[in-house]
C-alpha positions as CSV (number, residue, x, y, z in Angstrom):
1,M,129.0,13.6,10.6
2,S,126.8,15.6,8.2
3,A,124.2,18.0,9.5
4,L,121.5,15.8,8.0
5,S,122.6,12.6,9.7
6,A,122.9,14.5,13.0
7,R,119.2,15.4,12.9
8,K,117.1,13.3,15.2
9,H,114.4,11.1,13.7
10,L,110.8,11.0,14.9
11,V,108.8,8.0,13.5
12,L,105.0,8.1,13.7
13,L,103.2,4.7,13.3
14,G,99.6,5.0,12.3
15,T,97.2,7.7,11.2
16,G,95.0,8.0,14.3
17,R,93.4,11.2,15.6
18,A,96.4,12.1,17.8
19,H,98.8,11.8,15.0
20,V,96.7,14.0,12.8
21,H,97.1,16.6,15.6
22,V,100.8,16.1,15.5
23,L,101.0,16.5,11.7
24,K,98.9,19.7,12.0
25,A,101.3,21.1,14.6
26,L,104.3,20.2,12.5
27,A,102.7,22.0,9.5
28,R,102.2,25.2,11.6
29,Q,105.5,25.2,13.5
30,G,107.9,23.2,11.3
31,T,109.9,20.1,12.0
32,G,112.8,22.1,13.5
33,D,116.0,20.0,13.9
34,M,114.4,16.6,13.3
35,N,113.3,14.3,10.5
36,V,109.8,12.9,10.7
37,T,108.5,9.8,9.0
38,L,104.8,8.7,9.0
39,V,104.2,5.0,8.5
40,A,100.8,3.7,7.6
41,P,99.2,1.3,5.0
42,Q,97.4,4.3,3.4
43,P,97.5,8.1,3.9
44,Y,94.0,8.3,5.3
45,Y,92.2,9.1,8.5
46,V,89.0,7.2,9.2
47,E,86.6,8.6,11.8
48,P,85.7,5.7,14.1
49,A,82.6,7.4,15.5
50,M,81.1,7.5,12.0
51,L,82.0,4.0,10.9
52,P,78.7,2.3,12.1
53,G,76.7,4.9,10.1
54,Y,78.8,4.1,7.0
55,L,78.3,0.4,7.5
56,A,74.6,0.9,7.8
57,G,74.5,2.8,4.5
58,G,74.0,6.3,5.8
59,Y,77.4,7.7,4.7
60,V,79.6,7.2,1.7
61,L,83.2,6.5,2.2
62,P,84.5,10.1,1.6
63,D,82.2,11.2,4.5
64,I,84.2,9.2,7.0
65,R,87.7,8.8,5.4
66,A,89.8,11.9,4.9
67,P,92.9,12.0,2.7
68,L,96.1,13.2,4.5
69,H,98.3,13.7,1.4
70,R,98.3,17.5,1.6
71,L,98.7,17.6,5.4
72,I,101.7,15.1,5.2
73,E,103.3,17.3,2.6
74,T,102.9,20.6,4.4
75,S,104.0,19.0,7.7
76,G,107.4,18.2,6.2
77,A,107.1,14.5,7.1
78,G,108.0,11.7,4.8
79,F,105.5,8.9,4.2
80,A,106.2,5.2,4.1
81,A,103.2,3.2,2.7
82,A,103.7,0.0,4.7
83,Q,102.8,-1.9,7.9
84,V,105.0,-2.8,10.8
85,Y,106.6,-6.2,10.7
86,S,108.6,-6.0,13.9
87,L,109.9,-3.5,16.5
88,D,113.3,-3.7,18.3
89,P,113.1,-1.2,21.1
90,V,116.7,-1.8,22.2
91,A,118.2,-1.1,18.8
92,R,115.4,1.6,18.2
93,R,114.5,0.1,14.8
94,V,111.2,-0.6,13.1
95,Q,111.1,-3.3,10.4
96,L,108.5,-2.7,7.8
97,T,106.5,-5.1,5.5
98,S,108.0,-3.3,2.6
99,G,111.4,-4.6,3.5
100,D,112.7,-1.3,4.7
101,A,114.0,-0.7,8.2
102,L,113.6,2.7,10.1
103,S,115.9,3.7,12.9
104,Y,114.4,6.2,15.3
105,D,115.3,8.4,18.2
106,V,111.6,8.8,19.3
107,L,108.8,6.6,18.3
108,S,105.0,7.4,18.5
109,I,102.3,4.8,18.0
110,D,98.7,5.7,17.1
111,A,97.5,2.8,15.1
112,E,94.1,1.1,15.0
113,P,93.5,-2.0,17.1
114,D,94.9,-5.2,15.8
115,M,93.4,-8.7,15.6
116,D,95.9,-11.6,16.1
117,R,94.8,-14.1,13.6
118,N,96.8,-16.9,15.2
119,E,95.3,-16.2,18.6
120,I,91.8,-16.1,17.3
121,E,92.3,-19.2,15.3
122,A,93.4,-21.0,18.5
123,W,90.0,-20.3,20.2
124,I,87.8,-20.4,17.1
125,P,89.3,-23.0,14.7
126,G,88.4,-22.2,11.1
127,A,88.3,-18.4,11.7
128,R,91.3,-17.6,9.7
129,H,89.9,-18.9,6.5
130,N,86.1,-18.5,7.0
131,A,85.5,-15.3,9.0
132,L,85.5,-11.6,8.3
133,F,87.7,-9.6,10.8
134,A,86.7,-6.1,11.8
135,H,90.3,-5.0,11.7
136,P,92.2,-3.8,9.8
137,L,89.5,-1.4,8.6
138,E,90.8,-1.0,5.0
139,Y,90.2,-4.8,4.4
140,F,87.0,-5.0,6.4
141,I,85.4,-2.1,4.4
142,E,86.3,-3.8,1.1
143,F,84.7,-7.1,2.2
144,W,81.7,-5.3,3.7
145,L,80.9,-3.9,0.2
146,Q,81.0,-7.5,-1.1
147,L,78.7,-8.7,1.7
148,Q,76.2,-6.0,0.9
149,A,76.2,-7.0,-2.8
150,L,75.6,-10.6,-1.8
151,A,72.7,-9.7,0.5
152,R,71.0,-7.9,-2.5
153,E,71.0,-11.3,-4.3
154,R,69.8,-13.6,-1.5
155,A,69.0,-13.8,2.2
156,L,72.0,-14.3,4.4
157,Q,72.6,-15.7,7.9
158,V,75.1,-13.3,9.5
159,A,76.7,-13.9,12.9
160,V,78.7,-11.2,14.7
161,I,81.0,-12.5,17.4
162,G,81.8,-9.9,20.1
163,S,80.3,-8.8,23.4
164,G,81.5,-5.2,23.5
165,L,80.2,-2.0,22.0
166,P,82.0,-2.5,18.7
167,G,80.2,-5.8,18.2
168,A,76.8,-4.4,19.2
169,E,77.2,-1.4,16.8
170,L,78.3,-3.7,14.0
171,A,75.4,-6.0,14.5
172,M,72.9,-3.1,14.4
173,A,74.5,-1.7,11.3
174,A,74.4,-5.1,9.6
175,A,70.7,-5.5,10.5
176,Q,69.9,-2.2,8.8
177,A,72.3,-2.6,5.8
178,L,71.7,-6.3,5.0
179,S,68.1,-7.1,5.8
180,A,66.6,-5.7,2.6
181,P,65.5,-6.9,0.1
182,H,65.6,-10.6,1.0
183,G,65.4,-10.6,4.8
184,S,68.9,-11.5,5.9
185,R,69.1,-12.3,9.6
186,I,71.7,-11.2,12.2
187,T,72.8,-13.1,15.3
188,L,75.1,-11.6,17.9
189,L,77.1,-14.0,20.1
190,T,78.3,-12.5,23.4
191,G,80.3,-15.3,24.9
192,D,80.0,-16.2,28.6
193,A,78.8,-12.8,29.8
194,P,75.5,-11.0,29.0
195,L,75.6,-8.3,26.3
196,L,77.6,-5.2,27.5
197,H,77.8,-6.5,31.0
198,A,80.4,-3.9,31.9
199,Q,78.3,-1.0,30.6
200,P,75.7,1.0,32.5
201,H,72.4,-0.8,33.0
202,A,70.5,2.0,31.3
203,L,72.6,1.4,28.1
204,Q,72.2,-2.4,28.3
205,R,68.5,-2.1,28.6
206,R,68.0,0.3,25.7
207,L,70.4,-1.6,23.4
208,L,68.6,-4.9,24.0
209,T,65.3,-3.2,23.2
210,R,66.7,-1.7,20.0
211,M,68.1,-5.0,18.9
212,R,64.8,-6.7,19.4
213,A,63.3,-4.0,17.2
214,L,65.9,-4.8,14.5
215,N,65.2,-8.5,14.8
216,I,68.7,-9.3,16.0
217,T,69.0,-12.5,17.9
218,V,71.4,-12.2,20.9
219,L,72.9,-15.5,22.1
220,Q,75.0,-15.8,25.3
221,E,77.1,-18.4,23.7
222,H,80.7,-19.1,22.7
223,C,81.7,-19.9,19.1
224,V,84.3,-22.8,19.2
225,G,84.6,-23.4,15.5
226,L,83.4,-22.5,12.0
227,D,83.6,-24.1,8.6
228,G,82.1,-21.6,6.2
229,R,78.6,-23.1,6.5
230,A,77.9,-23.1,10.3
231,L,79.2,-22.0,13.7
232,Q,79.9,-24.7,16.3
233,L,78.8,-23.5,19.7
234,A,80.2,-24.5,23.1
235,S,76.8,-25.8,24.1
236,G,77.1,-28.4,21.3
237,A,74.6,-26.7,19.0
238,S,75.3,-25.6,15.5
239,L,74.2,-22.3,14.0
240,A,73.8,-21.9,10.2
241,C,76.0,-19.0,9.0
242,D,76.9,-17.6,5.7
243,A,79.1,-14.8,7.0
244,P,80.7,-14.9,10.4
245,I,82.1,-11.5,11.5
246,I,84.6,-11.3,14.3
247,A,84.5,-8.1,16.3
248,A,86.2,-9.5,19.4
249,G,89.9,-9.9,20.2
250,A,91.1,-6.5,19.1
251,G,94.0,-5.1,21.0
252,A,97.6,-3.9,20.9
253,P,99.4,-5.0,17.6
254,V,101.1,-8.3,17.7
255,W,104.4,-6.7,16.8
256,L,104.2,-4.4,19.8
257,R,103.3,-7.2,22.3
258,Q,106.1,-9.3,21.0
259,S,108.7,-6.5,21.0
260,G,109.7,-6.6,24.7
261,V,107.9,-3.4,25.5
262,Q,106.2,-3.7,28.9
263,I,102.5,-4.8,28.5
264,D,100.0,-4.5,31.4
265,E,97.6,-7.2,32.6
266,S,94.9,-6.1,30.1
267,G,97.3,-6.6,27.1
268,K,97.9,-2.9,26.5
269,P,101.3,-1.1,26.6
270,A,102.0,0.1,30.2
271,L,102.3,3.9,30.0
272,N,103.0,6.7,32.4
273,E,101.0,10.0,32.5
274,R,103.1,11.4,29.7
275,L,102.1,8.5,27.4
276,Q,105.6,7.1,27.5
277,S,106.2,3.3,27.7
278,Q,107.1,2.4,31.3
279,S,109.9,0.2,30.0
280,H,111.2,2.3,27.0
281,R,110.8,6.0,27.5
282,Q,111.6,6.9,23.9
283,I,108.4,5.2,22.8
284,F,105.0,7.0,23.1
285,V,101.6,5.4,22.6
286,A,98.2,7.2,22.1
287,P,95.5,5.0,23.8
288,P,92.6,4.1,21.4
289,A,89.9,5.6,23.7
290,A,91.9,8.7,24.6
291,P,90.0,12.1,24.5
292,D,90.7,14.5,21.7
293,E,93.0,16.7,23.9
294,V,95.6,13.9,24.0
295,G,96.8,15.0,20.5
296,A,98.2,18.3,21.8
297,A,99.8,16.7,24.8
298,L,101.4,14.0,22.6
299,E,102.8,16.6,20.2
300,A,104.3,18.6,23.1
301,N,105.9,15.5,24.6
302,L,107.3,14.3,21.4
303,R,109.0,17.6,20.9
304,A,110.3,17.5,24.5
305,A,111.6,14.0,24.0
306,I,113.4,15.1,20.8
307,G,114.8,18.5,21.7
308,G,114.3,18.8,25.5
309,G,111.8,20.8,27.4
310,V,108.9,20.3,29.8
311,F,106.7,17.3,29.4
312,R,102.9,17.5,29.8
313,K,100.5,15.2,31.6
314,A,98.1,13.7,29.1
315,P,94.4,14.3,30.0
316,A,92.3,11.3,31.0
317,N,89.0,10.4,29.5
318,L,86.6,11.2,32.4
319,S,83.4,11.7,30.4
320,R,80.4,9.6,31.6
321,L,78.5,10.3,28.5
322,K,78.2,7.3,26.1
323,V,76.7,7.7,22.7
324,V,76.1,4.5,20.6
325,A,75.1,4.4,17.0
326,C,72.2,1.9,16.4
327,G,72.5,1.7,12.6
328,Y,71.8,4.9,10.7
329,G,69.3,7.4,12.0
330,H,69.0,6.1,15.5
331,A,71.3,6.6,18.5
332,I,71.3,6.1,22.2
333,A,72.9,8.6,24.7
334,V,73.4,7.6,28.3
335,W,74.7,9.6,31.2
336,G,74.8,7.4,34.3
337,P,71.2,6.2,34.9
338,F,69.7,8.7,32.5
339,G,69.3,8.1,28.8
340,L,67.7,9.4,25.5
341,E,67.4,7.8,22.1
342,G,65.9,8.2,18.7
343,R,66.3,10.3,15.6
344,E,67.1,13.5,17.5
345,V,70.0,11.9,19.4
346,W,71.3,10.6,16.0
347,N,71.0,14.1,14.5
348,W,73.0,15.5,17.4
349,K,75.6,12.8,17.0
350,D,75.8,13.3,13.3
351,R,76.4,17.1,13.7
352,H,78.9,16.5,16.5
353,D,80.9,13.9,14.5
354,R,80.9,15.9,11.3
355,R,82.0,19.1,13.2
356,Q,84.8,17.2,15.0
357,L,86.1,15.7,11.7
358,A,86.0,19.1,10.0
359,E,87.8,20.8,12.9
360,L,90.4,18.0,13.0
361,L,91.3,18.5,9.4
362,A,91.1,22.3,9.3
363,P,94.4,24.1,8.7
C-alpha cells in the first residue's frame, strides 16, 4: 500500500461557518497525515445574518457572499463542485451529482438547510412548478433578482408561506424591495399557529407592529394548493398570487434523512455533545443555529477522529438575545421581555455582521 493511499480522508460537505473555521485551521496548521476534500455547489460562503438586508436592497451580493478559492487552496483541501446525491454511512461513501463517489474515514456536514420538493408538493400541490423556494440560496438569489425586475414593471401579489423567523424576515424584505414603484403587496401565511408563536411575546408584538407599518397582510391560514395564479387556502378561500415564496419546510437534507443515520423526533440528526452522529460516530454535523465557537470545537474533534486525541464538548447556544432584520435600515433586538428597535439597532447589527464576516475570513 502506498503512503498516499494510507492517508486518511476527511470529507467536508458544505461551506457553512463552521467549515470555514476548519479550513482556516488547516491553512494554519496543515493537513498532516490526511487528505481533505470540500464538497459544495460553489466555493462561496454566504452570511445568513446579512441575507435579509441583501434581499431588501441594502447590500450588494459581494457584501454577503465571500469567495473561498484562496482559502481552499492554502488549506491544502481539494474541491469538488457538486451536490450530494446519496450517503452510505456503512460503506463510508458519498455519491455526488457529478457522478463521482468519495470514500471517507471521517465525514463532516455543514450544509445549508434543504427543502424536500416531494414532501412540500404533497402538502401544497402545485408548489414544485409554481413556487419559489428559499433554499438552496444560490437558486433563490437568482430568482429573486428576476422577481425584483418584474416588480419594477408592474404591481405584484406576493405570498410568503412560513410561520418562523425566516418567513417573517423574508416578508419584510420583500415589502421593502418590491413595493416601489407600482405598489406590490405582500401576504404572509403562518399556517395553524399565530405568527412566531414560539418566540418571546415582546418579539411577536414588535414584529406584528412593524409588519403593519410595511402594509404586510398576515393570515393565519394554510395554503393547500397553488396553480401559478392563486393560492387555495384550507378555509376554502382563494388568494390571488403572482409569486408564492415557500420559506417553510427547511431541514436536514433528504439524502441525510434517507441514509440510515439516526434522526431525532424533530427531523434533525441525533448528535452527542461532540457533534458526532449517535448512530455513526465517524460522521459529524454542525447544527445550523450553532454559535460561532462551534467551528473550533468541530475542527479539534475532526482531527481527534482522524488521528486520535482528546475530543472537545461543543458549546451550546445559550444566548437569549434575538436580533431580527426588518428589511434594510430597521431591526428589532429582544432580550427576554425587553426590546429595542429602529435605525440604531440596525446600525449596530450591520456593524456586528460586517465585523463577524471580516473576522471569519481574516487569515
